[in-house]
C-alpha positions, -999 to +999 in steps of 0.1 A: -197-010+006-162-010+010-136+017+013-103+026-004-074+020+021-036+024+016-010+003+033+028+011+033+060+012+052+079+045+053+109+059+069+106+092+089+105+114+059+081+095+037+105+074+018+092+040+006+118+025-017+151+025-033+159+013-067+127-006-070+128-023-037+114-017-003+138+005+018+136-019+047+130-055+050+109-064+081+093-099+087+070-084+112+058-058+088+053-084+061+031-103+085+011-072+093+006-065+056-005-100+050-029-100+079-045-067+068-049-075+032-056-112+029-090-120+013-093-084-002-085-067-035-050-052-037-041-027-063-005-021-075+015-005-102+038-025-126+070-018-106+054-031-074+041-062-093+077-068-106+092-062-071+072-091-058+084-114-086+056-107-110+033-133-093+001-128-073-001-123-036-020-155-025-055-153-013-061-118-028-075-103-060-044-087-075-051-057-097-020-043-117-021-011-137+005-011-164+009-001-200+036-028-204+011-057-199-018-066-221-052-062-202-062-097-191-074-119-162-053-148-147-069-170-122-045-189-099-072-207-079-105-199-062-090-174-038-062-158-060-066-138-092-046-112-111-062-086-134-042-063-155-055-029-167-037-004-187-052+031-178-064+049-148-100+052-160-102+013-163-086+010-130-111+033-113-141+015-129-129-018-116-122-004-082-157+010-081-170-024-089-150-042-062-160-016-036-195-028-038-182-062-022-155-048+003-124-028+009-098-021-019-061-017-007-036+004-026-003-012-020+021+009-041+039+023-058+043+060-052+024+069-084-007+050-072-005+064-036-004+099-052-032+091-076-056+079-049-046+101-021-078+121-023-100+087-025-085+068+004-105+067+037-077+053+058-039+049+056-021+020+074+014+033+077+043+014+093+067+042+103+103+030+108+122+054+130+158+041+128+162+030+093+181+058+075+190+040+043+188+058+010+155+061-006+148+074-041+110+070-040+089+093-017+052+097-010+041+133-002+010+122+017+030+100+039+055+126+048+026+149+056+009+123+078+041+115+097+047+153+104+011+160+112+010+186+084-023+174+066-053+187+084-076+163+064-062+133+084-060+123+119-040+094+136-064+070+152-036+054+174-010+081+181+002+061+211+009+031+193+038+015+212+072+014+195+081-021+185+114-037+175+114-063+145+138-093+142+163-070+124+165-046+151+143-019+133+122+003+155+087+009+142+051+020+149+019+008+131-001+040+127-035+041+113-048+075+098-083+084+092-096+110+068-116+135+087-124+160+059 
C-alpha cells in the first residue's frame, strides 16, 4: 500500500509560482523532482499541466484534474499515460486505486496542495533561500512547514546542507513527515 506524498519548490515564505510559472528555474531541483517521481503516479491540476506544455511527464502515470478537459485516458507508451478527471470525487477514487500499487505524488498547483494537505504523509520541499522574485501563488502548508508552525509535521532532515545550483540559487531539500 502506498502513501500520498507532495513534492514542490518554495521560497522562504511558501511562494511556489508567478503568473502560471515556477518562481525559480533550477536544473538541480528538476533532476531531484524527476528522480523522486519517475515510475510513480503524479497528480496535477490543469494549470500545472499547461505549464509543462500540456504533455505528460515521461515514465509516470499523469493524472490531471480539470473541468476544461473531457475525462479520458491517453497512453503514450507502456510507461507513460495521462488520465483526465473533472471532479475531486473522481480524483480521490482514482488515487485510492493507485495507492494499492504504490505512492501517489501531488505535484501542484496550490489548489491541489491545499486539497490534499490532510491526506499527505510526506512533503518533499525544496526551499530556496535567496530567490526573492515575485510570487502570486502561495501554499499555506509550505509556509507553516518552513517556519515550523504546524505541530502535525516534523522535518526528517533539518540539517540538510545548503546547496548551490547552476544558477547560483541557494537551496535545501527538506523532507517533512506527518506525525499526527
